[in-house]
N, C-alpha and C positions, 0 to 999 in steps of 0.2 A: 831641390833646386842643385843642379850641379855646379861643382867649383863657385862654391858661394858661400859667403860668412857675414855677419851682421854682428854689431858690438854697439853698446849702450854706454858711454861714458858719463858716470855722474860726476867723476873728479879723477885726480892723477891716479888714485889709490882705487877706486871703485870704477872697474871695467867687468862688463856683465857679456857673455857671449850670447846672443838672442835669435841665431841662426836657424834652429829649431822652431821657433816661435812667429817666424814671419811665413807668412802667407803669399803676399804679393809685394810687388815692387815697381813704380815708374819712374823714371829718371829724365828729365830735360835741361839740355844745356844751351847757351850759345855764348859768343862774343860779348864782353862788356857787361851783361847782364847776370844776375844770380843764377846758380841753377838751383833747380829745384828737385826735390825725391819726395814720393809720397808714396808709402806702404801702409801695409795693414798687417797685424800680429794680435797672436793670441792672448788673451790674458796668462801672466805668469808670475813667478815668484817676485819679480823684478817690476816695479811700477815708473815707468817713464815719467820725466815732468818737463814743463816748458824750459827750454836752456839748458837741457843735457846735449852731449856730444852723441853724435852718430856715424858710424865709420861702418860702409858696406863695401864688400872687395867681391870681386865677381869677373872670374880671369884675369886679365892685364889692367883691367878697372879698378880705382880706387876711388870711393867717394865719401867725404867728409863733409859734415854740418851740424846744423843746430836746429833742436826743433822748437818751431813756433806756433803749429797749431796742434791741438792735440782732441781727441773726440772719440766716443764709445759708440758703437750698435748695439739694436736690440738684441743680436746674437752676443754682444759683448768683445766683439771684436774691437783691438785698437788699433786707431786711423789716425796716422801721423804724417805730418808736411815738415819736412827740412829744406832748410837753405843753407848753401854755402856762406862764406865770409864775404861775400860782395854784397849780401843784403845788408848789411851793417853799412856799407856806403851810399846807401840811400838817404840817410839822414842828411839835415842841412846843415850848414856852416857857412861863416865868411872868413874868406882868406883874402890877400894879397901876394902874389909871389912876383918876385922881380929877378929877371935873368936866370930863370929856374928852367931847366929841358921838363919834357912830359915824365922823364922817368925819376927826376928828384921831385917832382908834385906828386907821382904816384906815391912814391918811397914815405913822403913826408903825411899824405894823407892815411895811410895805412899803418904807420907808426903812432898817429895822435890817435887812432881810435885802436891799438892794441893788436893788429892783426899781423898774422904770422906770414912773411914775404920768401918766396922761392926767387927764382932768377929773375931780375929786374934788368932788361935788356937797355943799354944807354943809347937814349936818342942822340947825341951828341950835338943836339940843336939847341942853342936856349931860345925862349918863347917872349923875352922881354916882360913886357908888366902884365900880368893876367890878374884881374879882380874879379873876385866872385863875392856877391852878396846875398847872404841866406838863401844858397844855392846847393841841391843833392850832390854831393862827393862824385857820384856817378856820373854826372852831368857836367862837372867842373873835368873830368879824364876823358870825356866825350870831347869838351871843346877843346882841349889839348892834343888830343889824337886829332882832330880835324885841321886844326892848325900846322901842327907837323905834316900832317898828309901835304897841306896846301904848299907849305913853303919848303919843303924837303921833298915831296913825292915819296915817301915813304909810310906805309900804312902798318900802325901798330895796336894791338888790341890788350885786353885786360881778360885776365879766368883764375878761377880756383883751380890749382891742380893738387888733388889729393891733400887738401888743408893748406895749400901755401897758394899766395896770390902771385900771381905770375905776369909782367910784362914782357910782351915781345914784338918783334918784327914778324910779319905774317908771311915775308918773303923766306926768313929763314925756318919755315917751319913747313914748307912744301914737300910732300911725300913724292920717294922715288919710284911709290906704286905703279903699275901700268895697267892701263885698260884694256881689257879683253873684248875685242873688236869684231871676233869672229860670229856669223851670222847665228850658231847656234848656242851664244854664249847666255847665260841666265841673266846677266846684266841688263839682257834685252826686254824682260819681261816689266809689264808696267799695269796699271790700275788708271783707267780715265772716267771721269762723273761729270755732266752736267745735267741740267735741271732748268723747267718751267715753273718750280713748285713755290718758290719765295722770291720776292725782290723783282720779279718779273711782270712788265705791264704792257700791254699793247693797245689800251685805250683809257684817258683820264679825262673825268668829268668833273668840272668846277661850277658849284653854284654859290650863288652872291647876292646879298638883298640889296636892291639899288634905292636906296633911302630919299634921293629926290625924285624917282617914280614911283616911287611905291612898290616895287614889282621885282620879282627874282629873276636874274638874269643866269644865263644857263652858257658855260664855256667848254668844248669839248675838242680834242685831238686824238687821232687815234692812226695807228698803223694797219692800214689792209691787209697788206701783204701778211703780215704776223698774225692777223686774224684769222684769216682763210687756213693758215698752217695749224695754229693752235687753239683756234676758239678767242673767246672774249676772255679778258683777265682786267674789269674795269676798278677804276677806284674813285669813289665820290668826296 
């Protein structure tokens, strides 16, 4: 892999370069949820374990997280699933916050769970009394974000950036990149697909036993237009 590094972190003093052992990497990320990295590696001299840290650097992207799932294949490949710090905010807890901003609540939750934080942008908007009873902490943050949006008309988001939890105003993260609108631009390439292979019905037939008459009753509805185009797709 070009411009790629991978490290297994067992402790502050035990860091191993596993770049040459990694055979595939897949990363998914979104706002306000934990990023997930799944990858495969060849068995080597170092043995990964649940809870070990992982750092992957590719180009300008740095991914940091912790091993939550670990498995082996018949070919002896090691399969790892790594989550970033936001995974720990899926834990449920009970809190009452009084006149705290969303930013202060995010910082308090991260501090309580020992999560490393980066830039926590100040919303400058106290939320009054926020009561959470045995609720996942990511849901607490979502409630604070929603209330801030409704009352202040500003949208904030939570993410793990290279191993540090950040809380930012989405308006301040707008890129100055311009979209190429020329007809021959590669941005206009796309792939589109639809099907009638699943979850598509144009005739439904329902049968039930009438206990009063002792007879089976049949009810049917259908879309003749689609039947003419597609044929029958019936459910009993």
